Each structure stands twice: as C-alpha cells, then as structure tokens.
VONUKE-861926 format. One record per residue (C-alpha): residue number from 1; x, y, z. Coordinates in pm, whole numbers. Example, Ala and Ser with C-alpha at 12.3 -4.5 7.8 and 13.67 -1.06 7.14 Angstrom:
# residues 2
atom resi = 1	px = 1230	py = -450	pz = 780
atom resi = 2	px = 1367	py = -106	pz = 714
***
This chain:
# residues 392
atom resi = 1	px = 0	py = 0	pz = 0
atom resi = 2	px = 136	py = 340	pz = -95
atom resi = 3	px = 226	py = 563	pz = 197
atom resi = 4	px = 20	py = 880	pz = 220
atom resi = 5	px = 186	py = 1222	pz = 235
atom resi = 6	px = 214	py = 1395	pz = 569
atom resi = 7	px = -17	py = 1697	pz = 596
atom resi = 8	px = 45	py = 1892	pz = 920
atom resi = 9	px = -301	py = 2048	pz = 928
atom resi = 10	px = -466	py = 1701	pz = 922
atom resi = 11	px = -247	py = 1552	pz = 1197
atom resi = 12	px = -403	py = 1573	pz = 1544
atom resi = 13	px = -71	py = 1498	pz = 1715
atom resi = 14	px = 109	py = 1776	pz = 1532
atom resi = 15	px = -175	py = 2019	pz = 1600
atom resi = 16	px = -163	py = 1943	pz = 1974
atom resi = 17	px = 215	py = 1984	pz = 1993
atom resi = 18	px = 209	py = 2309	pz = 1792
atom resi = 19	px = -61	py = 2460	pz = 2016
atom resi = 20	px = 130	py = 2357	pz = 2329
atom resi = 21	px = 449	py = 2519	pz = 2194
atom resi = 22	px = 258	py = 2834	pz = 2099
atom resi = 23	px = 104	py = 2871	pz = 2445
atom resi = 24	px = 438	py = 2807	pz = 2616
atom resi = 25	px = 604	py = 3076	pz = 2405
atom resi = 26	px = 329	py = 3325	pz = 2490
atom resi = 27	px = 362	py = 3256	pz = 2863
atom resi = 28	px = 740	py = 3302	pz = 2842
atom resi = 29	px = 692	py = 3628	pz = 2651
atom resi = 30	px = 461	py = 3760	pz = 2924
atom resi = 31	px = 721	py = 3674	pz = 3189
atom resi = 32	px = 989	py = 3861	pz = 2992
atom resi = 33	px = 766	py = 4168	pz = 2969
atom resi = 34	px = 690	py = 4158	pz = 3340
atom resi = 35	px = 1059	py = 4123	pz = 3425
atom resi = 36	px = 1148	py = 4433	pz = 3224
atom resi = 37	px = 837	py = 4633	pz = 3323
atom resi = 38	px = 714	py = 4627	pz = 2964
atom resi = 39	px = 343	py = 4659	pz = 2891
atom resi = 40	px = 333	py = 4688	pz = 2510
atom resi = 41	px = 353	py = 4313	pz = 2436
atom resi = 42	px = 596	py = 4344	pz = 2146
atom resi = 43	px = 743	py = 3998	pz = 2203
atom resi = 44	px = 398	py = 3844	pz = 2189
atom resi = 45	px = 320	py = 4011	pz = 1856
atom resi = 46	px = 647	py = 3881	pz = 1706
atom resi = 47	px = 562	py = 3524	pz = 1810
atom resi = 48	px = 209	py = 3549	pz = 1671
atom resi = 49	px = 324	py = 3684	pz = 1335
atom resi = 50	px = 588	py = 3412	pz = 1300
atom resi = 51	px = 334	py = 3136	pz = 1369
atom resi = 52	px = 102	py = 3284	pz = 1109
atom resi = 53	px = 378	py = 3271	pz = 849
atom resi = 54	px = 438	py = 2901	pz = 919
atom resi = 55	px = 73	py = 2793	pz = 889
atom resi = 56	px = 109	py = 2738	pz = 512
atom resi = 57	px = 388	py = 2480	pz = 542
atom resi = 58	px = 308	py = 2135	pz = 400
atom resi = 59	px = 662	py = 1998	pz = 381
atom resi = 60	px = 774	py = 1775	pz = 667
atom resi = 61	px = 1124	py = 1922	pz = 642
atom resi = 62	px = 1004	py = 2280	pz = 688
atom resi = 63	px = 763	py = 2179	pz = 962
atom resi = 64	px = 1035	py = 1997	pz = 1157
atom resi = 65	px = 1273	py = 2295	pz = 1123
atom resi = 66	px = 1003	py = 2536	pz = 1246
atom resi = 67	px = 924	py = 2319	pz = 1550
atom resi = 68	px = 1296	py = 2289	pz = 1639
atom resi = 69	px = 1335	py = 2668	pz = 1613
atom resi = 70	px = 1029	py = 2716	pz = 1833
atom resi = 71	px = 1169	py = 2496	pz = 2112
atom resi = 72	px = 1505	py = 2676	pz = 2090
atom resi = 73	px = 1333	py = 3013	pz = 2131
atom resi = 74	px = 1133	py = 2873	pz = 2421
atom resi = 75	px = 1460	py = 2800	pz = 2602
atom resi = 76	px = 1590	py = 3142	pz = 2499
atom resi = 77	px = 1285	py = 3321	pz = 2643
atom resi = 78	px = 1300	py = 3127	pz = 2967
atom resi = 79	px = 1657	py = 3249	pz = 3016
atom resi = 80	px = 1556	py = 3604	pz = 2919
atom resi = 81	px = 1327	py = 3632	pz = 3225
atom resi = 82	px = 1640	py = 3748	pz = 3411
atom resi = 83	px = 1700	py = 4116	pz = 3339
atom resi = 84	px = 2076	py = 4079	pz = 3392
atom resi = 85	px = 2111	py = 3799	pz = 3138
atom resi = 86	px = 2259	py = 3831	pz = 2792
atom resi = 87	px = 1941	py = 3696	pz = 2632
atom resi = 88	px = 1734	py = 3983	pz = 2770
atom resi = 89	px = 1975	py = 4243	pz = 2633
atom resi = 90	px = 1963	py = 4074	pz = 2292
atom resi = 91	px = 1583	py = 4085	pz = 2290
atom resi = 92	px = 1593	py = 4450	pz = 2392
atom resi = 93	px = 1828	py = 4541	pz = 2107
atom resi = 94	px = 1618	py = 4345	pz = 1856
atom resi = 95	px = 1296	py = 4521	pz = 1956
atom resi = 96	px = 1470	py = 4859	pz = 1946
atom resi = 97	px = 1571	py = 4805	pz = 1583
atom resi = 98	px = 1220	py = 4691	pz = 1483
atom resi = 99	px = 1034	py = 4968	pz = 1667
atom resi = 100	px = 1076	py = 5242	pz = 1399
atom resi = 101	px = 934	py = 5014	pz = 1130
atom resi = 102	px = 636	py = 4924	pz = 1348
atom resi = 103	px = 565	py = 5285	pz = 1433
atom resi = 104	px = 589	py = 5382	pz = 1069
atom resi = 105	px = 331	py = 5116	pz = 976
atom resi = 106	px = 94	py = 5225	pz = 1252
atom resi = 107	px = 100	py = 5592	pz = 1154
atom resi = 108	px = -194	py = 5694	pz = 934
atom resi = 109	px = -113	py = 5795	pz = 580
atom resi = 110	px = -156	py = 6173	pz = 547
atom resi = 111	px = -431	py = 6275	pz = 310
atom resi = 112	px = -305	py = 6456	pz = 4
atom resi = 113	px = -477	py = 6616	pz = -287
atom resi = 114	px = -432	py = 6413	pz = -601
atom resi = 115	px = -229	py = 6588	pz = -864
atom resi = 116	px = -452	py = 6727	pz = -1135
atom resi = 117	px = -388	py = 6583	pz = -1475
atom resi = 118	px = -261	py = 6825	pz = -1730
atom resi = 119	px = -480	py = 6899	pz = -2026
atom resi = 120	px = -392	py = 6704	pz = -2335
atom resi = 121	px = -208	py = 6931	pz = -2572
atom resi = 122	px = -127	py = 6676	pz = -2841
atom resi = 123	px = -379	py = 6684	pz = -3125
atom resi = 124	px = -547	py = 6359	pz = -3229
atom resi = 125	px = -399	py = 6160	pz = -3514
atom resi = 126	px = -695	py = 6232	pz = -3740
atom resi = 127	px = -989	py = 6465	pz = -3696
atom resi = 128	px = -1320	py = 6503	pz = -3875
atom resi = 129	px = -1356	py = 6814	pz = -4089
atom resi = 130	px = -1710	py = 6749	pz = -4212
atom resi = 131	px = -1996	py = 6965	pz = -4097
atom resi = 132	px = -2307	py = 6836	pz = -3927
atom resi = 133	px = -2513	py = 6623	pz = -4163
atom resi = 134	px = -2232	py = 6564	pz = -4414
atom resi = 135	px = -2041	py = 6247	pz = -4484
atom resi = 136	px = -1740	py = 6214	pz = -4251
atom resi = 137	px = -1406	py = 6330	pz = -4387
atom resi = 138	px = -1092	py = 6287	pz = -4176
atom resi = 139	px = -763	py = 6473	pz = -4215
atom resi = 140	px = -433	py = 6387	pz = -4050
atom resi = 141	px = -290	py = 6638	pz = -3802
atom resi = 142	px = 64	py = 6494	pz = -3797
atom resi = 143	px = 350	py = 6571	pz = -4029
atom resi = 144	px = 558	py = 6289	pz = -4178
atom resi = 145	px = 844	py = 6186	pz = -3953
atom resi = 146	px = 1207	py = 6210	pz = -4056
atom resi = 147	px = 1377	py = 5923	pz = -4233
atom resi = 148	px = 1562	py = 5822	pz = -3915
atom resi = 149	px = 1470	py = 5842	pz = -3550
atom resi = 150	px = 1823	py = 5841	pz = -3408
atom resi = 151	px = 1842	py = 5462	pz = -3384
atom resi = 152	px = 1845	py = 5368	pz = -3749
atom resi = 153	px = 1580	py = 5368	pz = -4022
atom resi = 154	px = 1230	py = 5431	pz = -3899
atom resi = 155	px = 962	py = 5167	pz = -3918
atom resi = 156	px = 645	py = 5297	pz = -4080
atom resi = 157	px = 309	py = 5211	pz = -3926
atom resi = 158	px = 96	py = 4933	pz = -4067
atom resi = 159	px = -267	py = 4983	pz = -4162
atom resi = 160	px = -473	py = 4695	pz = -4026
atom resi = 161	px = -843	py = 4615	pz = -4011
atom resi = 162	px = -1056	py = 4398	pz = -3791
atom resi = 163	px = -1281	py = 4120	pz = -3914
atom resi = 164	px = -1570	py = 4368	pz = -3917
atom resi = 165	px = -1375	py = 4621	pz = -4125
atom resi = 166	px = -1268	py = 4880	pz = -3865
atom resi = 167	px = -929	py = 5034	pz = -3963
atom resi = 168	px = -650	py = 5114	pz = -3717
atom resi = 169	px = -273	py = 5166	pz = -3718
atom resi = 170	px = -15	py = 4931	pz = -3572
atom resi = 171	px = 280	py = 5140	pz = -3454
atom resi = 172	px = 458	py = 4914	pz = -3204
atom resi = 173	px = 458	py = 4571	pz = -3049
atom resi = 174	px = 307	py = 4464	pz = -2822
atom resi = 175	px = -12	py = 4651	pz = -2897
atom resi = 176	px = -106	py = 4894	pz = -2616
atom resi = 177	px = -388	py = 4789	pz = -2388
atom resi = 178	px = -580	py = 5112	pz = -2453
atom resi = 179	px = -584	py = 5047	pz = -2828
atom resi = 180	px = -696	py = 4686	pz = -2781
atom resi = 181	px = -974	py = 4804	pz = -2552
atom resi = 182	px = -1080	py = 5073	pz = -2801
atom resi = 183	px = -1093	py = 4821	pz = -3084
atom resi = 184	px = -1296	py = 4579	pz = -2874
atom resi = 185	px = -1545	py = 4845	pz = -2761
atom resi = 186	px = -1606	py = 4982	pz = -3111
atom resi = 187	px = -1636	py = 4635	pz = -3261
atom resi = 188	px = -1887	py = 4538	pz = -2992
atom resi = 189	px = -2096	py = 4846	pz = -3064
atom resi = 190	px = -2112	py = 4763	pz = -3435
atom resi = 191	px = -2198	py = 4401	pz = -3359
atom resi = 192	px = -2482	py = 4516	pz = -3132
atom resi = 193	px = -2626	py = 4728	pz = -3411
atom resi = 194	px = -2622	py = 4436	pz = -3654
atom resi = 195	px = -2769	py = 4203	pz = -3392
atom resi = 196	px = -3049	py = 4452	pz = -3329
atom resi = 197	px = -3135	py = 4446	pz = -3699
atom resi = 198	px = -3150	py = 4067	pz = -3692
atom resi = 199	px = -3357	py = 4070	pz = -3372
atom resi = 200	px = -3608	py = 4311	pz = -3525
atom resi = 201	px = -3646	py = 4090	pz = -3833
atom resi = 202	px = -3662	py = 3753	pz = -3659
atom resi = 203	px = -3836	py = 3829	pz = -3328
atom resi = 204	px = -4016	py = 4161	pz = -3328
atom resi = 205	px = -4164	py = 4148	pz = -3679
atom resi = 206	px = -4361	py = 3821	pz = -3627
atom resi = 207	px = -4493	py = 3942	pz = -3292
atom resi = 208	px = -4598	py = 4274	pz = -3444
atom resi = 209	px = -4781	py = 4093	pz = -3725
atom resi = 210	px = -4975	py = 3886	pz = -3470
atom resi = 211	px = -5065	py = 4199	pz = -3274
atom resi = 212	px = -5196	py = 4369	pz = -3588
atom resi = 213	px = -5395	py = 4058	pz = -3679
atom resi = 214	px = -5550	py = 4056	pz = -3333
atom resi = 215	px = -5643	py = 4425	pz = -3361
atom resi = 216	px = -5802	py = 4360	pz = -3699
atom resi = 217	px = -5998	py = 4067	pz = -3556
atom resi = 218	px = -6126	py = 4278	pz = -3264
atom resi = 219	px = -6216	py = 4560	pz = -3502
atom resi = 220	px = -6417	py = 4326	pz = -3723
atom resi = 221	px = -6591	py = 4178	pz = -3421
atom resi = 222	px = -6696	py = 4524	pz = -3310
atom resi = 223	px = -6835	py = 4588	pz = -3658
atom resi = 224	px = -7039	py = 4267	pz = -3646
atom resi = 225	px = -7179	py = 4350	pz = -3303
atom resi = 226	px = -7271	py = 4702	pz = -3415
atom resi = 227	px = -7439	py = 4570	pz = -3731
atom resi = 228	px = -7205	py = 4755	pz = -3965
atom resi = 229	px = -7107	py = 4603	pz = -4300
atom resi = 230	px = -6775	py = 4423	pz = -4329
atom resi = 231	px = -6482	py = 4602	pz = -4486
atom resi = 232	px = -6172	py = 4455	pz = -4646
atom resi = 233	px = -5975	py = 4772	pz = -4572
atom resi = 234	px = -5898	py = 4822	pz = -4199
atom resi = 235	px = -5984	py = 5153	pz = -4040
atom resi = 236	px = -5641	py = 5180	pz = -3877
atom resi = 237	px = -5388	py = 5353	pz = -4107
atom resi = 238	px = -5057	py = 5172	pz = -4167
atom resi = 239	px = -4862	py = 5434	pz = -3968
atom resi = 240	px = -5049	py = 5336	pz = -3650
atom resi = 241	px = -4979	py = 4962	pz = -3665
atom resi = 242	px = -4722	py = 4761	pz = -3475
atom resi = 243	px = -4560	py = 4648	pz = -3798
atom resi = 244	px = -4491	py = 5008	pz = -3897
atom resi = 245	px = -4319	py = 5073	pz = -3562
atom resi = 246	px = -4107	py = 4762	pz = -3599
atom resi = 247	px = -4000	py = 4861	pz = -3949
atom resi = 248	px = -3908	py = 5206	pz = -3820
atom resi = 249	px = -3689	py = 5037	pz = -3561
atom resi = 250	px = -3520	py = 4835	pz = -3832
atom resi = 251	px = -3463	py = 5147	pz = -4044
atom resi = 252	px = -3314	py = 5322	pz = -3740
atom resi = 253	px = -3059	py = 5048	pz = -3672
atom resi = 254	px = -2974	py = 5019	pz = -4041
atom resi = 255	px = -2911	py = 5393	pz = -4046
atom resi = 256	px = -2686	py = 5370	pz = -3739
atom resi = 257	px = -2488	py = 5083	pz = -3891
atom resi = 258	px = -2454	py = 5275	pz = -4219
atom resi = 259	px = -2320	py = 5581	pz = -4035
atom resi = 260	px = -2063	py = 5366	pz = -3856
atom resi = 261	px = -1956	py = 5207	pz = -4183
atom resi = 262	px = -1920	py = 5544	pz = -4357
atom resi = 263	px = -1713	py = 5668	pz = -4063
atom resi = 264	px = -1484	py = 5365	pz = -4088
atom resi = 265	px = -1438	py = 5420	pz = -4462
atom resi = 266	px = -1338	py = 5781	pz = -4403
atom resi = 267	px = -1100	py = 5681	pz = -4124
atom resi = 268	px = -943	py = 5416	pz = -4345
atom resi = 269	px = -869	py = 5669	pz = -4619
atom resi = 270	px = -711	py = 5911	pz = -4371
atom resi = 271	px = -501	py = 5641	pz = -4206
atom resi = 272	px = -390	py = 5515	pz = -4547
atom resi = 273	px = -270	py = 5867	pz = -4628
atom resi = 274	px = -73	py = 5870	pz = -4301
atom resi = 275	px = 94	py = 5540	pz = -4387
atom resi = 276	px = 178	py = 5657	pz = -4739
atom resi = 277	px = 324	py = 5984	pz = -4611
atom resi = 278	px = 549	py = 5808	pz = -4358
atom resi = 279	px = 649	py = 5524	pz = -4589
atom resi = 280	px = 762	py = 5719	pz = -4893
atom resi = 281	px = 1087	py = 5919	pz = -4868
atom resi = 282	px = 1069	py = 6292	pz = -4913
atom resi = 283	px = 1302	py = 6284	pz = -5212
atom resi = 284	px = 1070	py = 6054	pz = -5408
atom resi = 285	px = 746	py = 6237	pz = -5328
atom resi = 286	px = 739	py = 6425	pz = -5663
atom resi = 287	px = 806	py = 6104	pz = -5854
atom resi = 288	px = 527	py = 5927	pz = -5668
atom resi = 289	px = 287	py = 6210	pz = -5750
atom resi = 290	px = 368	py = 6190	pz = -6119
atom resi = 291	px = 331	py = 5811	pz = -6119
atom resi = 292	px = -6	py = 5832	pz = -5944
atom resi = 293	px = -131	py = 6100	pz = -6182
atom resi = 294	px = -16	py = 5908	pz = -6491
atom resi = 295	px = -188	py = 5595	pz = -6362
atom resi = 296	px = -512	py = 5786	pz = -6311
atom resi = 297	px = -488	py = 5938	pz = -6659
atom resi = 298	px = -443	py = 5590	pz = -6802
atom resi = 299	px = -753	py = 5472	pz = -6619
atom resi = 300	px = -937	py = 5777	pz = -6747
atom resi = 301	px = -835	py = 5698	pz = -7105
atom resi = 302	px = -927	py = 5328	pz = -7083
atom resi = 303	px = -1236	py = 5373	pz = -6871
atom resi = 304	px = -1467	py = 5511	pz = -7140
atom resi = 305	px = -1818	py = 5374	pz = -7146
atom resi = 306	px = -2016	py = 5256	pz = -7442
atom resi = 307	px = -2218	py = 5578	pz = -7443
atom resi = 308	px = -1904	py = 5791	pz = -7480
atom resi = 309	px = -1896	py = 5924	pz = -7125
atom resi = 310	px = -1598	py = 5890	pz = -6897
atom resi = 311	px = -1574	py = 5753	pz = -6546
atom resi = 312	px = -1574	py = 6002	pz = -6259
atom resi = 313	px = -1199	py = 6012	pz = -6196
atom resi = 314	px = -1019	py = 6323	pz = -6066
atom resi = 315	px = -781	py = 6512	pz = -6288
atom resi = 316	px = -419	py = 6600	pz = -6222
atom resi = 317	px = -513	py = 6954	pz = -6128
atom resi = 318	px = -773	py = 6833	pz = -5880
atom resi = 319	px = -526	py = 6595	pz = -5720
atom resi = 320	px = -260	py = 6862	pz = -5673
atom resi = 321	px = -505	py = 7125	pz = -5549
atom resi = 322	px = -671	py = 6897	pz = -5295
atom resi = 323	px = -347	py = 6741	pz = -5175
atom resi = 324	px = -463	py = 6389	pz = -5254
atom resi = 325	px = -159	py = 6276	pz = -5450
atom resi = 326	px = -78	py = 6001	pz = -5200
atom resi = 327	px = -413	py = 5826	pz = -5222
atom resi = 328	px = -447	py = 5464	pz = -5324
atom resi = 329	px = -434	py = 5378	pz = -5690
atom resi = 330	px = -801	py = 5280	pz = -5712
atom resi = 331	px = -1107	py = 5406	pz = -5892
atom resi = 332	px = -1321	py = 5671	pz = -5725
atom resi = 333	px = -1687	py = 5602	pz = -5659
atom resi = 334	px = -1891	py = 5886	pz = -5508
atom resi = 335	px = -2103	py = 5783	pz = -5211
atom resi = 336	px = -2475	py = 5837	pz = -5198
atom resi = 337	px = -2595	py = 6170	pz = -5062
atom resi = 338	px = -2909	py = 6032	pz = -4902
atom resi = 339	px = -2989	py = 6019	pz = -4624
atom resi = 340	px = -2662	py = 6101	pz = -4449
atom resi = 341	px = -2598	py = 6432	pz = -4622
atom resi = 342	px = -2919	py = 6601	pz = -4508
atom resi = 343	px = -2847	py = 6926	pz = -4332
atom resi = 344	px = -2926	py = 6923	pz = -3962
atom resi = 345	px = -3044	py = 7259	pz = -3837
atom resi = 346	px = -3043	py = 7155	pz = -3472
atom resi = 347	px = -2776	py = 6886	pz = -3424
atom resi = 348	px = -2798	py = 6889	pz = -3042
atom resi = 349	px = -3163	py = 6801	pz = -2988
atom resi = 350	px = -3258	py = 6603	pz = -2681
atom resi = 351	px = -3465	py = 6360	pz = -2889
atom resi = 352	px = -3265	py = 6207	pz = -3178
atom resi = 353	px = -3588	py = 6090	pz = -3343
atom resi = 354	px = -3692	py = 6452	pz = -3408
atom resi = 355	px = -3384	py = 6555	pz = -3605
atom resi = 356	px = -3418	py = 6638	pz = -3971
atom resi = 357	px = -3177	py = 6365	pz = -4078
atom resi = 358	px = -3393	py = 6091	pz = -3926
atom resi = 359	px = -3706	py = 6240	pz = -4080
atom resi = 360	px = -3523	py = 6233	pz = -4413
atom resi = 361	px = -3446	py = 5865	pz = -4361
atom resi = 362	px = -3816	py = 5795	pz = -4305
atom resi = 363	px = -3912	py = 5984	pz = -4621
atom resi = 364	px = -3644	py = 5800	pz = -4817
atom resi = 365	px = -3777	py = 5458	pz = -4710
atom resi = 366	px = -4148	py = 5547	pz = -4687
atom resi = 367	px = -4252	py = 5359	pz = -5001
atom resi = 368	px = -4070	py = 5044	pz = -4890
atom resi = 369	px = -4220	py = 5068	pz = -4542
atom resi = 370	px = -4572	py = 5108	pz = -4685
atom resi = 371	px = -4535	py = 4808	pz = -4915
atom resi = 372	px = -4396	py = 4585	pz = -4642
atom resi = 373	px = -4659	py = 4691	pz = -4387
atom resi = 374	px = -4953	py = 4636	pz = -4621
atom resi = 375	px = -4816	py = 4301	pz = -4737
atom resi = 376	px = -4771	py = 4190	pz = -4377
atom resi = 377	px = -5123	py = 4296	pz = -4284
atom resi = 378	px = -5272	py = 4103	pz = -4577
atom resi = 379	px = -5063	py = 3795	pz = -4500
atom resi = 380	px = -5152	py = 3791	pz = -4130
atom resi = 381	px = -5523	py = 3868	pz = -4181
atom resi = 382	px = -5713	py = 3609	pz = -3973
atom resi = 383	px = -6054	py = 3773	pz = -3987
atom resi = 384	px = -6342	py = 3533	pz = -4065
atom resi = 385	px = -6476	py = 3556	pz = -4419
atom resi = 386	px = -6843	py = 3606	pz = -4500
atom resi = 387	px = -7027	py = 3284	pz = -4575
atom resi = 388	px = -7171	py = 3248	pz = -4928
atom resi = 389	px = -7408	py = 2961	pz = -4833
atom resi = 390	px = -7773	py = 3062	pz = -4821
atom resi = 391	px = -7942	py = 3023	pz = -4490
atom resi = 392	px = -8223	py = 2772	pz = -4495
***
C-alpha cells in the first residue's frame, strides 16, 4: 500500500504539539515583559506573526525545522526572564531596531490632494472636418516623420483592419492595452447594431404581425356587433400599426450601422494617407505624384463607357489642389448623398428621433415601409370571411 503524504493540518498529534508550543512561548513572553516592566507586548506580537507565516507549510522538512526553532526560542525566552542575562539584552536590542518600522506602519497615511492631470495638448492623429449632416471626412494632423529616429531607419506604421472592417494603425509591439480596448469596444458596438437588426427581423416582426392581426380581428368583431357592413380595408392607417413601428426600428438600426460604416471608410482613407506619407521618402514624393497622376490618366483613357462618357476620376489639377496625390491607386466612386448628407439645423436636440436627418431617412424609405406593412397585414389577416351559403 502506498504511503500517504504527511499533511500537518490534518495531523491531530502535530496540532496538539504546535498549540502547546505556541502557548508556552506566549507565557514566556509575558514573563519577559513583566521582568522588564514592559506593557506593550511586542514579544507576543512577534511570536504570533511568526506562527502565522508558518501555517502554510506542508513539507515535513520545513515543519520539523520550524518546531525545532520554536523549542530553541522557548529556552531562549526562559533564560531572558532574568533582566541581567545576555538573552534579555539581545531581545531589547532586537525590539529597538524593529520599533521604527512598526511605528511607521501604525501611523496613518496623510491625506493629500491628487495631482490634477494636465490637459492634453497633443492633437489627435486624425480629426473630422465634415460639418453636421455631411459624410465624414478625416484629415491627418501629424506631419511625416524624418527618415531616421536616431536609432536607425524608422519603421512605418501598418494599416490593419478587424474582421468587421474597422481600420486602425499598428505602430509598435506589443499593442497597447488602450488600443486593444478601443478596438474591442467599437467592434462590440457595431456588432450590437447588426444584432439589433437581426432581432427586429426575426423576433419583433412576427410578434408585431400577430398583434396587428388581433387588432383587426377585434375591429371586425366590433363591426359585427354594431351591425355595420364588413370592410376589407382596416380603419387603422398603416402608420399606427405595430408592424410600422417595428419597421421604423429596423430602419433606425440600419441607419446607425450605415453611419458607422461610412465613418470607418473615411477613417481608413485618412489612415492610409498617413501610412503613405510616412512610408515614402521625401526625395521621391514628386516622382510618386507623377506616377499616381499618370496611372489615373491611363484609367481615365481606358475607362470610357459605351455611351461615350468617362468615369468620374479626378484630374491631375484636382489631385494637386486637394493634396490627394498620395491616395491609393483605385477608382473613385462617389457615395450616396441620401440620407446622411441632409443638413441638420439643430444637431444637439434632446430627442434624436426629431432631427431632420432621421425624418429624411423615413421619407427616403417610406414607399418600402408602406409596401412591407400592407403586405404583412394582408398575409396575417385572420378575420373570418363572410359565408356564401344561403341560410335555410
């Protein structure tokens, strides 16, 4: 049979011997204090703290060494009851050296005013220059760094994107915690918007259709009880149904997700310009501009349509005037102006559902909302039909 390991805390014999040694040491400490007219009990506190440190021992070797040291100190304290002994003088010198540390720990920490943080003077990496109601447009506030940073060639930043499409710059490794937290928070917000769209479509829309069907059934029952003729068209307008409210919720979350996506696209273009500016040497900037312009002119020449019109590509003059020579070598596609580009006269309203931009979104999708609401009401109509059988 395999021998079990010795656990001091589970041994009754060890527990009894340790308690007996502890009590004997405390009695000897009291005698030493009485012999020297001491009332503070410093020796007792030292013994207690040392026993607390040894309570976590599970090794038989450490436990045996601690018990041997305890019995040695028991003999030492018994001899220290004599004030004229060498042991008493040694204890006195030991306590004198430990007293400043103990007093320092007992003193309360003085209350101090926390130093006020200085205002941030560094501008952000990119900032939005668009006015309220316009599509976001970010511009970099930093100038390109020098070719060397004093320790050799500089390492340009890397433009990276998350799985959802959010752009960000990698400047050093490991990635700072604040940046990782920012990426996680923004990604979670976008995921919540998409999940709300799915929840509206899969959970709220069927429930709203059932509620509208129930209201139509109650309305028809009231007509029958009042003796009024049946009507295929409900008295309730589509704007006052549950389905209409649910579709407004879906349009709201789609609008929020579209705004986030447009913001990420604008940020990606600005960050790409930062990477290009820090990657390309200053001496080759003119050559890069000419190469970019010639490439765009080639696309303009080859990109003619069958009707004779040309694709909407910027010219060389536009590139140089707008400072967009370091953009990516891709075709330009203008974004839609509705409904994000509606001017907002009061951008700081308490109720976001009263702003002009949201009202423009409703007008933009009104026809689709009407068609979907009417189709849902016809599909979920559970009202009883009139019987064509003649009564006998």
